[in-house]
C-alpha positions, 0 to 999 in steps of 0.5 A: 923582610916582613916581621910576622906577629911574635905571639902565637895566635888562636881563633876566639871561642866566641866568634859566630856567623850566619849566612844571609844573602850570599854573605856571612854576617858575623860577630865576636861576642866579646868585642861586640863588633858585627861585620860582613864577610863575602863567601871567599874571605869566609872560606879562607878564615875557615881554612886557617882555623887550626893555624891562624898564625899562617893567616898573617903570612898568607893574607896579611890584610884579612889577618889584621882585619880579623885581629881588629874584629876580635876574631883572632886573639893572642894564645895567652888570653883567657876569654873566660876570665875576661867575661867574668871580669867584665861581668863583675865590673857591671855588677858593682861599678854602676852609677844607676841605683834601681829601687823597686817598691811593692806598695801592696801584694794585693791585686784586682785580678787573680791570673791562674799563672801568677806566682804571688800570694795576694794579701790585703796588706799595704805599706804603712807610714813607718815603711814609707818613711824608711824608704825615703831615708833610704833614698836619702842615703843612697843619693848621698853616694857621689857615684850615683848619677841616675836613680830609677824608681820602679813600682811593682806588686801586687797591683801598685795602682791600687794605692796610687793616691796614697803611695805611688804619687806622694812617694814619687814626688818626694823622690823626684824632689830629692833627685832634683835637689842633688842633681841626680837624673830621675826615672820612674817606671811601673809594671801594672795590669793597666785596668785602674788608670783613669784621666785624673791619674794621667794628669798626675803621671807627668808631674811625677815623671811616671812615663814608662809602663809595662802593661800585660795582655794574655794573648788576644781579647778572646783568650785575655778575658778568660784569664784577666777577669775583674772581681765581678767576672767580667773581661778586662781587655777593652778597658786596658786597651783603652787605657793604653791608648789614652797614655799614648795620646796624653803623654808625649814622652811616654814609653809602653812596653806591652807584654804579651803572655803567650802559649803556643796554642794561641800564637796565631791569634796575636794579630787580632791585638793590632787593631786594638790601637790606632796607627798614631799610637802604635809608635809609642808601644813596644811589643814584648812576647813572653811565654808563660813561665809554667809553659816553658817546660811543657811547650817547645820554644817557638821562632817568634821573628815573623810575629815580631816583624808583623807588629813592627810592619804595623808600626809598633815600636821596634824592640831595642836590639842591644838587650844581649849586649848590656854586660849583666844578666838581670837587674837582680844581679846588680849590686845597686838595687833592692826590692822593698815589700810592704812590711819592709822586707827586702829582696833582689828578685821580683819573681818571688812569692814574697809571703813564702820566701826568706827575705834577703834583708830588712829595711831599717828605720834609718834607711839602711838595709840590714842584709842577710849575709848568708843569702846575699853571699850565694848571689854575689859570691859566685857568677851565674855562668860558673855552672858546668853547662855554661862554662863551655857555651859559645854564647856565654858573653851574651847570655851570662848564664842562668837566672841567678835566682835559679842558681841560688835555689838549686845550686850550680850543680843542681841546674839543668838544661831546662834553664838554659836560654841558648835557643832564645839567644841564638834566635835573638842574635840571628835577628840582630845580625840580619837586621844589622846587614839589611839596614846598615851594611848591605852595600859595605860588604867586606870584599 
């Protein structure tokens, strides 16, 4: 006599399928396992949706497979608590420390959509010394295996020789001395890069860059003008090519800010980069944030495919499987301003916001407990609109800064990322099927 499962079973709330090429590509978003089913088995699963326990009796092989994939789970499993527990583990139990340094909030451009108030203030020696003490404190923690130094601003390369280079060099020395892996990244407009800088980038392992275009040359030069009113597209493109040619291990994220009105002109960017340089450049399309509430979101899959076919580096497809929503949600992370004020989020007008804390001369951060408790005392997906969302394991809720600014009850659907998550997930599933499983469909 066959002994069927003792426990009552149920289908997971977080199963997702998309049909493609007469098959169904699926994923359970908690197990994160992607798989394929033919139409017969997919229809069988649907027919047992109300009573998966019967599936064990009628289709034992399909039942066993469904359990392994996470499609069917025991009835007493609370999936929401599982997501929350995993989120908390990823937030607090982290072997990487990310320190973002804003050496200045000044900039050589004045883009219309920039949320920061640019001021000429630059980081002084006292704050620099405090940062080094902070690094020494952090690297004493035996659990820290990776230290990520991240340069932001303003435009950080305005102070490359004064701050970026010497501080990077010292942090690298400390990490080497303590056997900690060191990563050095920068967000820059790319205009100030020159040959002398490039010769020093490798020395301080500054090999990861995010550089922005505002669409194609025509639109970019209207937005990103130099102080004397000239366009900057050609100079930035030239500098990106220099980075690609002179730094063998360079990683460049070319962020293309767009509005729907000029999406059809983005193909003009391709010819700015020789074939041999494109494999080092990853394209990241980002709608200008002021447009998000005014313009309908577009499916960018064809544009992304256009860049990939042209030889640009393929965007990492596991971004929605990282177990946390944003770098600002991580406990081991801080943003330090020129005056020593400390924030968790970089998307702020630092001159008009109350800091999350302040950096002390001994390198310790004195946190504003009232502010920090609003970030870490709740999770971004406890908002009503998130609790029942089927994409919750991947999206993990709204931006935590929005949660703090508006409160969980003040959030609305305009902050929901469901549409973008669904588009990205479909891309990931079809990519998986086309590249890996096309000849291995479960039958």
